[in-house]
C-alpha positions, 0 to 999 in steps of 0.5 A, a space after each residue: 435487525 434481529 434480536 440477536 444482532 440487537 443484543 450484540 452491540 451495546 454502543 452504535 455499530 456499523 449495521 445489522 449485516 456486519 453484526 450478523 457476519 460475526 455470529 454466522 462466522 462463529 466469531 461472536 455468540 448471540 447476546 454477546 456484547 460487542 463494541 465497534 470502533 471505526 479505525 483510521 484506514 485508507 480511502 477504499 474501505 470501512 475498517 472496524 475494531 470489534 471488542 468482544 469479552 476477552 478478545 478483539 478482532 478487525 472487520 474490513 468492508 470494501 467500498 464501491 466509492 472511494 473516500 477521495 474528492 475525485 470520482 473514484 469507483 472500484 469493484 467490491 470484489 477486490 475484498 475477496 482478492 485481498 483475502 486470497 492475497 493474505 492467504 497466500 502470504 501466510 503460507 510463505 511468511 506467516 508473520 507478514 499478515 494478520 491472522 485470518 479469521 473469516 471471510 464473506 465474499 458476497 458481502 465483500 467483508 472479512 474478519 482478521 486478528 487485531 494487532 495492537 498498535 503498542 506492539 505493531 506501530 504503523 511504519 508511516 507514523 514512525 517515519 513522519 514522527 522522525 523515527 527512521 530505521 534503515 533496517 525496517 526499510 531493508 526488511 520491507 524490501 526483503 519481504 516483498 522480494 521473497 513474496 514476489 519470488 514465491 509467486 513468479 511463474 505460478 500459473 495457478 496464481 496467475 489464473 486466480 489473480 487475473 485482476 486486471 480490471 480491478 488494478 486498472 480501476 485502483 492503480 493504472 487509471 487514478 495514478 498513471 492515466 489521471 497524471 497523464 491527463 494533468 500533464 499533457 506534455 508528459 502524457 505519451 511517456 506516462 501512458 507508455 508506462 501504464 501500458 507497460 505496467 498493465 501488460 507485464 504479468 510476472 508475479 503476485 503484486 500487493 499493489 498498495 505497499 505504502 508505509 500507511 499499510 505496514 506495521 513494524 511488528 516484533 518479528 518483521 513488517 506486517 502488510 495490510 490492505 491488499 485489495 489491489 492484489 494482482 498477478 502483474 508487474 512486481 516492479 510496481 510494488 518496490 517503486 510504489 514504496 520507494 516513492 513514499 520514502 522519497 516524498 517524506 524526505 521533503 517534510 521529515 525534519 532532520 531525517 533526510 539522510 536516513 530516509 534516502 538511505 532507507 530508500 536505497 536499502 529497500 531497493 537493494 534488499 529487494 533486488 537481492 531476492 529477484 531470481 525469476 528474471 534478470 535483475 536489471 530488467 526489474 530494476 529498470 521497470 521500477 526506476 522508470 515508473 518511480 517518477 510517474 508515481 512521484 508525479 501521481 502523488 502530487 497530481 493524480 486522484 490520491 495526492 499525499 496529504 502531507 505535501 502542503 507546501 507549494 514548494 515541495 509540490 513544485 519540486 516533485 513536479 520538476 524532479 519527476 519530469 526531469 526523470 520521465 524525460 531522461 530515465 535512470 536505469 536503476 533505483 539507486 540512480 533515481 535516489 542519487 538524482 533526487 538527492 542531488 536536486 534536493 539541496 535547492 530545497 532547504 532541509 525541513 526545519 523544526 521538530 519531527 511531525 506528530 
């Protein structure tokens, strides 16, 4: 550790390399005090809030081994693709991502604007707390559709984000192929969906459009964690997000109707933006992929943490299996079938989760 780095941190920090990054990128002055606070995030990166005199920022570093029970490795080069995806989004929808400050691709880290939670609450926390606004879901769907439309048919983006290996390691293998392994009777169907997804290249995909990665900002949704960015099948993003709304309908007390309306609103707002191919084609790919993703969040390598009741996990397996064996043609049809199956499950009781 050099002298300037040692002076920068008054409290234990993340190590010399990250502290030096701030100085070399002119984000901090030698000798300036910095407080590093680890932030709760996903399983694939370390995320820090850095408080400097009069300002705050975030530093993100990709991990080679993800923080899950299963052995899940992924290349740290995904950090550079996340930065590139955020630059793309900022050109088309500036309010949809945090401000970008500095990037070190060799070290697999970058710095971005810190968005305070009192102004930018996490959508997942709102949903699990029972604060379900259909308008938020519609805004997410519209944003996704607009970004996909802006990237569709762009050969330069297709070349820049030819990240098939990353997407396989982060999404195809841990979600779809691991689920096929866990369900031999469905393996052929799920592997077929994996192959179709992996070989469809139509638009720039975020790859992790989950409520935990969406902030509800004063100017609309803000997307985080784009390290799965890939020029591929846009149906993946919309199915991935609607998946979370359906799963939460099992566990959020008294908000089942709003969550299902949110799922429909997101899918409908997204579909209205589709202009790069027939709307029905994207709808069909999303609708048939969705049940595989439902099953993946129970039996894949990254199960959702809030499905703690065995009855809920059994319901997901039963409903997803039925939809995989008898596919529905649209997202609305999937939500309808999910809702029809739900009465056998009691509406969650109690107060909203915190």
